[in-house]
N, CA, C, O and CB atoms as a CASP TS submission, in Angstrom:
PFRMAT TS
TARGET T0000
AUTHOR 0000-0000-0000
METHOD Language model
MODEL 1
PARENT N/A
ATOM      1  N   MET     1       0.819  -1.182   0.000  1.00  0.00           N
ATOM      2  CA  MET     1       0.000   0.000   0.000  1.00  0.00           C
ATOM      3  C   MET     1       0.877   1.265   0.000  1.00  0.00           C
ATOM      4  O   MET     1       0.567   2.235  -0.691  1.00  0.00           O
ATOM      5  CB  MET     1      -0.940  -0.013   1.208  1.00  0.00           C
ATOM      6  N   ILE     2       1.957   1.248   0.767  1.00  0.00           N
ATOM      7  CA  ILE     2       2.837   2.415   0.830  1.00  0.00           C
ATOM      8  C   ILE     2       3.470   2.693  -0.522  1.00  0.00           C
ATOM      9  O   ILE     2       3.554   3.847  -0.941  1.00  0.00           O
ATOM     10  CB  ILE     2       3.923   2.212   1.886  1.00  0.00           C
ATOM     11  N   THR     3       3.921   1.643  -1.213  1.00  0.00           N
ATOM     12  CA  THR     3       4.550   1.871  -2.514  1.00  0.00           C
ATOM     13  C   THR     3       3.529   2.324  -3.552  1.00  0.00           C
ATOM     14  O   THR     3       3.886   3.057  -4.474  1.00  0.00           O
ATOM     15  CB  THR     3       5.254   0.601  -2.994  1.00  0.00           C
ATOM     16  N   ASP     4       2.264   1.907  -3.428  1.00  0.00           N
ATOM     17  CA  ASP     4       1.229   2.412  -4.340  1.00  0.00           C
ATOM     18  C   ASP     4       1.070   3.917  -4.193  1.00  0.00           C
ATOM     19  O   ASP     4       0.964   4.633  -5.190  1.00  0.00           O
ATOM     20  CB  ASP     4      -0.116   1.712  -4.075  1.00  0.00           C
ATOM     21  N   ILE     5       1.053   4.395  -2.968  1.00  0.00           N
ATOM     22  CA  ILE     5       0.951   5.836  -2.714  1.00  0.00           C
ATOM     23  C   ILE     5       2.190   6.556  -3.228  1.00  0.00           C
ATOM     24  O   ILE     5       2.089   7.624  -3.830  1.00  0.00           O
ATOM     25  CB  ILE     5       0.762   6.112  -1.210  1.00  0.00           C
ATOM     26  N   ALA     6       3.362   5.964  -2.987  1.00  0.00           N
ATOM     27  CA  ALA     6       4.610   6.581  -3.460  1.00  0.00           C
ATOM     28  C   ALA     6       4.635   6.688  -4.981  1.00  0.00           C
ATOM     29  O   ALA     6       5.167   7.654  -5.527  1.00  0.00           O
ATOM     30  CB  ALA     6       5.823   5.774  -2.975  1.00  0.00           C
ATOM     31  N   ASP     7       4.064   5.703  -5.664  1.00  0.00           N
ATOM     32  CA  ASP     7       3.992   5.757  -7.128  1.00  0.00           C
ATOM     33  C   ASP     7       3.074   6.884  -7.599  1.00  0.00           C
ATOM     34  O   ASP     7       3.363   7.555  -8.589  1.00  0.00           O
ATOM     35  CB  ASP     7       3.503   4.415  -7.686  1.00  0.00           C
ATOM     36  N   GLU     8       1.985   7.081  -6.893  1.00  0.00           N
ATOM     37  CA  GLU     8       0.999   8.082  -7.310  1.00  0.00           C
ATOM     38  C   GLU     8       1.495   9.509  -7.119  1.00  0.00           C
ATOM     39  O   GLU     8       1.232  10.366  -7.962  1.00  0.00           O
ATOM     40  CB  GLU     8      -0.288   7.889  -6.540  1.00  0.00           C
ATOM     41  N   ILE     9       2.209   9.782  -6.027  1.00  0.00           N
ATOM     42  CA  ILE     9       2.554  11.172  -5.719  1.00  0.00           C
ATOM     43  C   ILE     9       4.050  11.475  -5.768  1.00  0.00           C
ATOM     44  O   ILE     9       4.460  12.604  -5.498  1.00  0.00           O
ATOM     45  CB  ILE     9       2.035  11.519  -4.368  1.00  0.00           C
ATOM     46  N   GLY    10       4.862  10.485  -6.109  1.00  0.00           N
ATOM     47  CA  GLY    10       6.306  10.744  -6.063  1.00  0.00           C
ATOM     48  C   GLY    10       7.077   9.922  -7.058  1.00  0.00           C
ATOM     49  O   GLY    10       6.639   9.704  -8.187  1.00  0.00           O
ATOM     50  N   VAL    11       8.243   9.466  -6.622  1.00  0.00           N
ATOM     51  CA  VAL    11       9.160   8.732  -7.495  1.00  0.00           C
ATOM     52  C   VAL    11       9.197   7.245  -7.184  1.00  0.00           C
ATOM     53  O   VAL    11      10.171   6.573  -7.525  1.00  0.00           O
ATOM     54  CB  VAL    11      10.551   9.303  -7.379  1.00  0.00           C
ATOM     55  N   GLY    12       8.170   6.720  -6.551  1.00  0.00           N
ATOM     56  CA  GLY    12       8.108   5.295  -6.266  1.00  0.00           C
ATOM     57  C   GLY    12       8.762   4.891  -4.965  1.00  0.00           C
ATOM     58  O   GLY    12       8.906   3.700  -4.692  1.00  0.00           O
ATOM     59  N   VAL    13       9.165   5.863  -4.152  1.00  0.00           N
ATOM     60  CA  VAL    13       9.833   5.583  -2.887  1.00  0.00           C
ATOM     61  C   VAL    13       9.163   6.399  -1.789  1.00  0.00           C
ATOM     62  O   VAL    13       8.879   7.583  -1.970  1.00  0.00           O
ATOM     63  CB  VAL    13      11.356   5.903  -2.970  1.00  0.00           C
ATOM     64  N   HIS    14       8.916   5.764  -0.662  1.00  0.00           N
ATOM     65  CA  HIS    14       8.449   6.508   0.504  1.00  0.00           C
ATOM     66  C   HIS    14       9.627   6.621   1.455  1.00  0.00           C
ATOM     67  O   HIS    14      10.157   5.605   1.905  1.00  0.00           O
ATOM     68  CB  HIS    14       7.211   5.810   1.193  1.00  0.00           C
ATOM     69  N   PHE    15      10.044   7.836   1.766  1.00  0.00           N
ATOM     70  CA  PHE    15      11.124   8.066   2.718  1.00  0.00           C
ATOM     71  C   PHE    15      10.593   8.806   3.922  1.00  0.00           C
ATOM     72  O   PHE    15       9.824   9.758   3.791  1.00  0.00           O
ATOM     73  CB  PHE    15      12.274   8.848   2.072  1.00  0.00           C
ATOM     74  N   ASN    16      11.003   8.369   5.085  1.00  0.00           N
ATOM     75  CA  ASN    16      10.707   9.078   6.326  1.00  0.00           C
ATOM     76  C   ASN    16      12.052   9.455   6.936  1.00  0.00           C
ATOM     77  O   ASN    16      12.731   8.595   7.496  1.00  0.00           O
ATOM     78  CB  ASN    16       9.832   8.199   7.321  1.00  0.00           C
ATOM     79  N   PRO    17      12.451  10.719   6.841  1.00  0.00           N
ATOM     80  CA  PRO    17      13.777  11.119   7.314  1.00  0.00           C
ATOM     81  C   PRO    17      13.831  11.520   8.788  1.00  0.00           C
ATOM     82  O   PRO    17      14.887  11.918   9.279  1.00  0.00           O
ATOM     83  CB  PRO    17      14.269  12.255   6.489  1.00  0.00           C
ATOM     84  N   PHE    18      12.720  11.421   9.492  1.00  0.00           N
ATOM     85  CA  PHE    18      12.680  11.942  10.864  1.00  0.00           C
ATOM     86  C   PHE    18      12.245  10.874  11.856  1.00  0.00           C
ATOM     87  O   PHE    18      11.250  11.056  12.558  1.00  0.00           O
ATOM     88  CB  PHE    18      11.738  13.141  10.949  1.00  0.00           C
ATOM     89  N   VAL    19      12.966   9.771  11.927  1.00  0.00           N
ATOM     90  CA  VAL    19      12.647   8.699  12.867  1.00  0.00           C
ATOM     91  C   VAL    19      13.610   8.806  14.040  1.00  0.00           C
ATOM     92  O   VAL    19      14.826   8.731  13.865  1.00  0.00           O
ATOM     93  CB  VAL    19      12.736   7.287  12.185  1.00  0.00           C
ATOM     94  N   SER    20      13.068   8.979  15.217  1.00  0.00           N
ATOM     95  CA  SER    20      13.879   9.078  16.427  1.00  0.00           C
ATOM     96  C   SER    20      13.783   7.761  17.198  1.00  0.00           C
ATOM     97  O   SER    20      12.690   7.268  17.477  1.00  0.00           O
ATOM     98  CB  SER    20      13.418  10.278  17.315  1.00  0.00           C
ATOM     99  N   TRP    21      14.950   7.199  17.537  1.00  0.00           N
ATOM    100  CA  TRP    21      14.985   5.947  18.288  1.00  0.00           C
ATOM    101  C   TRP    21      16.269   5.908  19.109  1.00  0.00           C
ATOM    102  O   TRP    21      17.358   6.091  18.566  1.00  0.00           O
ATOM    103  CB  TRP    21      14.892   4.711  17.334  1.00  0.00           C
ATOM    104  N   ASN    22      16.150   5.672  20.407  1.00  0.00           N
ATOM    105  CA  ASN    22      17.301   5.636  21.313  1.00  0.00           C
ATOM    106  C   ASN    22      18.168   6.890  21.183  1.00  0.00           C
ATOM    107  O   ASN    22      19.394   6.797  21.112  1.00  0.00           O
ATOM    108  CB  ASN    22      18.144   4.394  21.038  1.00  0.00           C
ATOM    109  N   ASP    23      17.543   8.032  21.154  1.00  0.00           N
ATOM    110  CA  ASP    23      18.219   9.328  21.060  1.00  0.00           C
ATOM    111  C   ASP    23      19.047   9.499  19.783  1.00  0.00           C
ATOM    112  O   ASP    23      19.990  10.289  19.763  1.00  0.00           O
ATOM    113  CB  ASP    23      19.111   9.514  22.255  1.00  0.00           C
ATOM    114  N   LYS    24      18.708   8.775  18.731  1.00  0.00           N
ATOM    115  CA  LYS    24      19.372   8.912  17.437  1.00  0.00           C
ATOM    116  C   LYS    24      18.312   9.156  16.369  1.00  0.00           C
ATOM    117  O   LYS    24      17.162   8.743  16.515  1.00  0.00           O
ATOM    118  CB  LYS    24      20.224   7.646  17.100  1.00  0.00           C
ATOM    119  N   MET    25      18.712   9.827  15.300  1.00  0.00           N
ATOM    120  CA  MET    25      17.819  10.071  14.178  1.00  0.00           C
ATOM    121  C   MET    25      18.179   9.123  13.031  1.00  0.00           C
ATOM    122  O   MET    25      19.351   8.933  12.706  1.00  0.00           O
ATOM    123  CB  MET    25      17.900  11.553  13.719  1.00  0.00           C
ATOM    124  N   PHE    26      17.146   8.537  12.431  1.00  0.00           N
ATOM    125  CA  PHE    26      17.309   7.612  11.315  1.00  0.00           C
ATOM    126  C   PHE    26      16.413   8.028  10.165  1.00  0.00           C
ATOM    127  O   PHE    26      15.459   8.786  10.337  1.00  0.00           O
ATOM    128  CB  PHE    26      16.996   6.170  11.748  1.00  0.00           C
ATOM    129  N   LYS    27      16.745   7.509   8.975  1.00  0.00           N
ATOM    130  CA  LYS    27      15.895   7.634   7.800  1.00  0.00           C
ATOM    131  C   LYS    27      15.551   6.216   7.357  1.00  0.00           C
ATOM    132  O   LYS    27      16.364   5.301   7.497  1.00  0.00           O
ATOM    133  CB  LYS    27      16.602   8.455   6.644  1.00  0.00           C
ATOM    134  N   TYR    28      14.350   6.038   6.827  1.00  0.00           N
ATOM    135  CA  TYR    28      14.057   4.753   6.207  1.00  0.00           C
ATOM    136  C   TYR    28      13.263   4.986   4.932  1.00  0.00           C
ATOM    137  O   TYR    28      12.578   5.997   4.777  1.00  0.00           O
ATOM    138  CB  TYR    28      13.282   3.829   7.178  1.00  0.00           C
ATOM    139  N   GLY    29      13.373   4.033   4.033  1.00  0.00           N
ATOM    140  CA  GLY    29      12.664   4.123   2.768  1.00  0.00           C
ATOM    141  C   GLY    29      11.990   2.808   2.444  1.00  0.00           C
ATOM    142  O   GLY    29      12.476   1.736   2.805  1.00  0.00           O
ATOM    143  N   VAL    30      10.860   2.903   1.755  1.00  0.00           N
ATOM    144  CA  VAL    30      10.119   1.727   1.294  1.00  0.00           C
ATOM    145  C   VAL    30      10.019   1.828  -0.222  1.00  0.00           C
ATOM    146  O   VAL    30       9.587   2.846  -0.764  1.00  0.00           O
ATOM    147  CB  VAL    30       8.685   1.631   1.963  1.00  0.00           C
ATOM    148  N   VAL    31      10.425   0.757  -0.895  1.00  0.00           N
ATOM    149  CA  VAL    31      10.438   0.751  -2.363  1.00  0.00           C
ATOM    150  C   VAL    31      10.160  -0.668  -2.848  1.00  0.00           C
ATOM    151  O   VAL    31      10.512  -1.640  -2.179  1.00  0.00           O
ATOM    152  CB  VAL    31      11.807   1.272  -2.922  1.00  0.00           C
ATOM    153  N   ARG    32       9.536  -0.782  -3.999  1.00  0.00           N
ATOM    154  CA  ARG    32       9.370  -2.101  -4.628  1.00  0.00           C
ATOM    155  C   ARG    32      10.727  -2.557  -5.148  1.00  0.00           C
ATOM    156  O   ARG    32      11.506  -1.751  -5.657  1.00  0.00           O
ATOM    157  CB  ARG    32       8.309  -2.055  -5.792  1.00  0.00           C
ATOM    158  N   MET    33      11.007  -3.841  -5.020  1.00  0.00           N
ATOM    159  CA  MET    33      12.286  -4.377  -5.477  1.00  0.00           C
ATOM    160  C   MET    33      12.466  -4.132  -6.972  1.00  0.00           C
ATOM    161  O   MET    33      13.569  -3.814  -7.415  1.00  0.00           O
ATOM    162  CB  MET    33      12.385  -5.881  -5.166  1.00  0.00           C
ATOM    163  N   HIS    34      11.397  -4.276  -7.755  1.00  0.00           N
ATOM    164  CA  HIS    34      11.481  -4.041  -9.189  1.00  0.00           C
ATOM    165  C   HIS    34      11.908  -2.596  -9.482  1.00  0.00           C
ATOM    166  O   HIS    34      12.740  -2.365 -10.359  1.00  0.00           O
ATOM    167  CB  HIS    34      10.131  -4.346  -9.857  1.00  0.00           C
ATOM    168  N   ASP    35      11.347  -1.631  -8.758  1.00  0.00           N
ATOM    169  CA  ASP    35      11.711  -0.227  -8.961  1.00  0.00           C
ATOM    170  C   ASP    35      13.168   0.029  -8.589  1.00  0.00           C
ATOM    171  O   ASP    35      13.863   0.792  -9.259  1.00  0.00           O
ATOM    172  CB  ASP    35      10.795   0.683  -8.140  1.00  0.00           C
ATOM    173  N   LEU    36      13.622  -0.610  -7.520  1.00  0.00           N
ATOM    174  CA  LEU    36      15.016  -0.466  -7.114  1.00  0.00           C
ATOM    175  C   LEU    36      15.955  -1.003  -8.195  1.00  0.00           C
ATOM    176  O   LEU    36      16.929  -0.345  -8.561  1.00  0.00           O
ATOM    177  CB  LEU    36      15.265  -1.194  -5.784  1.00  0.00           C
ATOM    178  N   VAL    37      15.660  -2.194  -8.698  1.00  0.00           N
ATOM    179  CA  VAL    37      16.499  -2.810  -9.726  1.00  0.00           C
ATOM    180  C   VAL    37      16.504  -1.958 -10.993  1.00  0.00           C
ATOM    181  O   VAL    37      17.561  -1.749 -11.590  1.00  0.00           O
ATOM    182  CB  VAL    37      16.007  -4.237 -10.044  1.00  0.00           C
ATOM    183  N   GLN    38      15.339  -1.464 -11.410  1.00  0.00           N
ATOM    184  CA  GLN    38      15.259  -0.631 -12.615  1.00  0.00           C
ATOM    185  C   GLN    38      16.073   0.649 -12.462  1.00  0.00           C
ATOM    186  O   GLN    38      16.738   1.081 -13.403  1.00  0.00           O
ATOM    187  CB  GLN    38      13.801  -0.287 -12.927  1.00  0.00           C
ATOM    188  N   ASP    39      16.020   1.249 -11.292  1.00  0.00           N
ATOM    189  CA  ASP    39      16.786   2.480 -11.090  1.00  0.00           C
ATOM    190  C   ASP    39      18.287   2.206 -11.060  1.00  0.00           C
ATOM    191  O   ASP    39      19.075   3.022 -11.539  1.00  0.00           O
ATOM    192  CB  ASP    39      16.356   3.164  -9.792  1.00  0.00           C
ATOM    193  N   MET    40      18.683   1.074 -10.507  1.00  0.00           N
ATOM    194  CA  MET    40      20.105   0.741 -10.453  1.00  0.00           C
ATOM    195  C   MET    40      20.650   0.362 -11.829  1.00  0.00           C
ATOM    196  O   MET    40      21.769   0.738 -12.179  1.00  0.00           O
ATOM    197  CB  MET    40      20.340  -0.401  -9.469  1.00  0.00           C
ATOM    198  N   LEU    41      19.870  -0.374 -12.602  1.00  0.00           N
ATOM    199  CA  LEU    41      20.350  -0.827 -13.907  1.00  0.00           C
ATOM    200  C   LEU    41      20.200   0.233 -14.994  1.00  0.00           C
ATOM    201  O   LEU    41      21.073   0.370 -15.852  1.00  0.00           O
ATOM    202  CB  LEU    41      19.609  -2.076 -14.317  1.00  0.00           C
ATOM    203  N   ASN    42      19.112   0.976 -14.964  1.00  0.00           N
ATOM    204  CA  ASN    42      18.796   1.884 -16.069  1.00  0.00           C
ATOM    205  C   ASN    42      18.777   3.351 -15.682  1.00  0.00           C
ATOM    206  O   ASN    42      18.566   4.209 -16.540  1.00  0.00           O
ATOM    207  CB  ASN    42      17.478   1.522 -16.645  1.00  0.00           C
ATOM    208  N   TRP    43      18.990   3.657 -14.421  1.00  0.00           N
ATOM    209  CA  TRP    43      18.912   5.028 -13.911  1.00  0.00           C
ATOM    210  C   TRP    43      17.594   5.666 -14.336  1.00  0.00           C
ATOM    211  O   TRP    43      17.553   6.786 -14.845  1.00  0.00           O
ATOM    212  CB  TRP    43      20.110   5.873 -14.415  1.00  0.00           C
ATOM    213  N   LYS    44      16.524   4.916 -14.109  1.00  0.00           N
ATOM    214  CA  LYS    44      15.205   5.345 -14.566  1.00  0.00           C
ATOM    215  C   LYS    44      14.788   6.688 -13.962  1.00  0.00           C
ATOM    216  O   LYS    44      14.274   7.555 -14.668  1.00  0.00           O
ATOM    217  CB  LYS    44      14.172   4.286 -14.225  1.00  0.00           C
ATOM    218  N   ARG    45      15.008   6.859 -12.663  1.00  0.00           N
ATOM    219  CA  ARG    45      14.565   8.090 -12.004  1.00  0.00           C
ATOM    220  C   ARG    45      15.700   8.828 -11.295  1.00  0.00           C
ATOM    221  O   ARG    45      15.509   9.976 -10.893  1.00  0.00           O
ATOM    222  CB  ARG    45      13.474   7.771 -11.007  1.00  0.00           C
ATOM    223  N   PHE    46      16.848   8.226 -11.130  1.00  0.00           N
ATOM    224  CA  PHE    46      18.030   8.800 -10.465  1.00  0.00           C
ATOM    225  C   PHE    46      17.854   8.978  -8.948  1.00  0.00           C
ATOM    226  O   PHE    46      18.844   9.184  -8.246  1.00  0.00           O
ATOM    227  CB  PHE    46      18.358  10.141 -11.088  1.00  0.00           C
ATOM    228  N   TYR    47      16.641   8.906  -8.435  1.00  0.00           N
ATOM    229  CA  TYR    47      16.411   9.165  -7.013  1.00  0.00           C
ATOM    230  C   TYR    47      17.070   8.100  -6.140  1.00  0.00           C
ATOM    231  O   TYR    47      17.816   8.430  -5.218  1.00  0.00           O
ATOM    232  CB  TYR    47      14.910   9.225  -6.720  1.00  0.00           C
ATOM    233  N   LEU    48      16.803   6.839  -6.421  1.00  0.00           N
ATOM    234  CA  LEU    48      17.364   5.761  -5.601  1.00  0.00           C
ATOM    235  C   LEU    48      18.866   5.627  -5.791  1.00  0.00           C
ATOM    236  O   LEU    48      19.595   5.400  -4.826  1.00  0.00           O
ATOM    237  CB  LEU    48      16.687   4.441  -5.932  1.00  0.00           C
ATOM    238  N   SER    49      19.331   5.762  -7.014  1.00  0.00           N
ATOM    239  CA  SER    49      20.770   5.645  -7.245  1.00  0.00           C
ATOM    240  C   SER    49      21.517   6.737  -6.492  1.00  0.00           C
ATOM    241  O   SER    49      22.626   6.504  -6.013  1.00  0.00           O
ATOM    242  CB  SER    49      21.087   5.720  -8.749  1.00  0.00           C
ATOM    243  N   GLY    50      20.938   7.907  -6.382  1.00  0.00           N
ATOM    244  CA  GLY    50      21.545   8.978  -5.590  1.00  0.00           C
ATOM    245  C   GLY    50      21.526   8.682  -4.107  1.00  0.00           C
ATOM    246  O   GLY    50      22.500   8.955  -3.405  1.00  0.00           O
ATOM    247  N   ARG    51      20.420   8.124  -3.618  1.00  0.00           N
ATOM    248  CA  ARG    51      20.325   7.762  -2.200  1.00  0.00           C
ATOM    249  C   ARG    51      21.325   6.679  -1.816  1.00  0.00           C
ATOM    250  O   ARG    51      21.843   6.679  -0.700  1.00  0.00           O
ATOM    251  CB  ARG    51      18.916   7.294  -1.872  1.00  0.00           C
ATOM    252  N   LEU    52      21.596   5.763  -2.727  1.00  0.00           N
ATOM    253  CA  LEU    52      22.477   4.636  -2.413  1.00  0.00           C
ATOM    254  C   LEU    52      23.953   4.978  -2.540  1.00  0.00           C
ATOM    255  O   LEU    52      24.797   4.095  -2.387  1.00  0.00           O
ATOM    256  CB  LEU    52      22.159   3.477  -3.310  1.00  0.00           C
ATOM    257  N   GLN    53      24.286   6.223  -2.813  1.00  0.00           N
ATOM    258  CA  GLN    53      25.683   6.640  -2.787  1.00  0.00           C
ATOM    259  C   GLN    53      26.143   6.890  -1.364  1.00  0.00           C
ATOM    260  O   GLN    53      27.329   7.114  -1.121  1.00  0.00           O
ATOM    261  CB  GLN    53      25.886   7.893  -3.634  1.00  0.00           C
ATOM    262  N   LYS    54      25.220   6.852  -0.433  1.00  0.00           N
ATOM    263  CA  LYS    54      25.530   7.011   0.990  1.00  0.00           C
ATOM    264  C   LYS    54      25.479   5.626   1.643  1.00  0.00           C
ATOM    265  O   LYS    54      24.924   4.697   1.056  1.00  0.00           O
ATOM    266  CB  LYS    54      24.524   8.010   1.690  1.00  0.00           C
ATOM    267  N   PRO    55      26.038   5.468   2.832  1.00  0.00           N
ATOM    268  CA  PRO    55      25.924   4.171   3.507  1.00  0.00           C
ATOM    269  C   PRO    55      24.466   3.811   3.790  1.00  0.00           C
ATOM    270  O   PRO    55      23.698   4.643   4.273  1.00  0.00           O
ATOM    271  CB  PRO    55      26.719   4.184   4.815  1.00  0.00           C
ATOM    272  N   VAL    56      24.090   2.570   3.487  1.00  0.00           N
ATOM    273  CA  VAL    56      22.728   2.084   3.732  1.00  0.00           C
ATOM    274  C   VAL    56      22.800   0.723   4.407  1.00  0.00           C
ATOM    275  O   VAL    56      23.821   0.037   4.349  1.00  0.00           O
ATOM    276  CB  VAL    56      21.914   1.997   2.406  1.00  0.00           C
ATOM    277  N   HIS    57      21.710   0.347   5.042  1.00  0.00           N
ATOM    278  CA  HIS    57      21.592  -0.982   5.643  1.00  0.00           C
ATOM    279  C   HIS    57      20.279  -1.576   5.162  1.00  0.00           C
ATOM    280  O   HIS    57      19.211  -1.027   5.433  1.00  0.00           O
ATOM    281  CB  HIS    57      21.654  -0.921   7.220  1.00  0.00           C
ATOM    282  N   LEU    58      20.352  -2.707   4.443  1.00  0.00           N
ATOM    283  CA  LEU    58      19.146  -3.361   3.953  1.00  0.00           C
ATOM    284  C   LEU    58      18.526  -4.182   5.070  1.00  0.00           C
ATOM    285  O   LEU    58      19.186  -5.030   5.670  1.00  0.00           O
ATOM    286  CB  LEU    58      19.457  -4.250   2.731  1.00  0.00           C
ATOM    287  N   LEU    59      17.260  -3.927   5.344  1.00  0.00           N
ATOM    288  CA  LEU    59      16.569  -4.712   6.358  1.00  0.00           C
ATOM    289  C   LEU    59      15.956  -5.981   5.791  1.00  0.00           C
ATOM    290  O   LEU    59      15.720  -6.938   6.527  1.00  0.00           O
ATOM    291  CB  LEU    59      15.498  -3.882   7.009  1.00  0.00           C
ATOM    292  N   LEU    60      15.701  -5.998   4.511  1.00  0.00           N
ATOM    293  CA  LEU    60      15.160  -7.165   3.850  1.00  0.00           C
ATOM    294  C   LEU    60      16.162  -7.603   2.802  1.00  0.00           C
ATOM    295  O   LEU    60      16.391  -6.893   1.822  1.00  0.00           O
ATOM    296  CB  LEU    60      13.766  -6.875   3.220  1.00  0.00           C
ATOM    297  N   ASP    61      16.756  -8.756   2.999  1.00  0.00           N
ATOM    298  CA  ASP    61      17.752  -9.242   2.051  1.00  0.00           C
ATOM    299  C   ASP    61      17.033  -9.939   0.903  1.00  0.00           C
ATOM    300  O   ASP    61      16.016 -10.604   1.098  1.00  0.00           O
ATOM    301  CB  ASP    61      18.767 -10.203   2.741  1.00  0.00           C
ATOM    302  N   ASN    62      17.576  -9.777  -0.286  1.00  0.00           N
ATOM    303  CA  ASN    62      16.996 -10.370  -1.471  1.00  0.00           C
ATOM    304  C   ASN    62      18.163 -10.845  -2.329  1.00  0.00           C
ATOM    305  O   ASN    62      19.146 -10.122  -2.494  1.00  0.00           O
ATOM    306  CB  ASN    62      16.066  -9.354  -2.244  1.00  0.00           C
ATOM    307  N   LEU    63      18.063 -12.040  -2.868  1.00  0.00           N
ATOM    308  CA  LEU    63      19.162 -12.582  -3.677  1.00  0.00           C
ATOM    309  C   LEU    63      19.391 -11.790  -4.958  1.00  0.00           C
ATOM    310  O   LEU    63      20.461 -11.888  -5.560  1.00  0.00           O
ATOM    311  CB  LEU    63      18.883 -14.030  -4.023  1.00  0.00           C
ATOM    312  N   ASP    64      18.404 -11.009  -5.382  1.00  0.00           N
ATOM    313  CA  ASP    64      18.567 -10.209  -6.588  1.00  0.00           C
ATOM    314  C   ASP    64      19.420  -8.973  -6.348  1.00  0.00           C
ATOM    315  O   ASP    64      19.932  -8.380  -7.297  1.00  0.00           O
ATOM    316  CB  ASP    64      17.219  -9.800  -7.122  1.00  0.00           C
ATOM    317  N   ILE    65      19.578  -8.578  -5.081  1.00  0.00           N
ATOM    318  CA  ILE    65      20.318  -7.362  -4.736  1.00  0.00           C
ATOM    319  C   ILE    65      21.522  -7.743  -3.907  1.00  0.00           C
ATOM    320  O   ILE    65      21.379  -8.356  -2.850  1.00  0.00           O
ATOM    321  CB  ILE    65      19.423  -6.351  -3.971  1.00  0.00           C
ATOM    322  N   THR    66      22.704  -7.390  -4.370  1.00  0.00           N
ATOM    323  CA  THR    66      23.913  -7.598  -3.589  1.00  0.00           C
ATOM    324  C   THR    66      24.658  -6.287  -3.498  1.00  0.00           C
ATOM    325  O   THR    66      24.616  -5.469  -4.417  1.00  0.00           O
ATOM    326  CB  THR    66      24.804  -8.700  -4.208  1.00  0.00           C
ATOM    327  N   MET    67      25.336  -6.095  -2.392  1.00  0.00           N
ATOM    328  CA  MET    67      26.049  -4.836  -2.189  1.00  0.00           C
ATOM    329  C   MET    67      27.531  -5.103  -2.154  1.00  0.00           C
ATOM    330  O   MET    67      28.322  -4.174  -1.991  1.00  0.00           O
ATOM    331  CB  MET    67      25.595  -4.136  -0.894  1.00  0.00           C
TER
END
């Protein structure tokens, strides 16, 4: 549902940059795996490829994505 909304009003990614936990600030993003792969291979939107130039931690591992 979140990625459907992100597709309608944005670039296919939902980012929340203001998550506070244990006195630290975090960012998280929700994206469809297909959209991530397309942006990495074809630079379809440049948004995700730009975000991944910074250190990231994948919470859901997928054999299609390796770092």
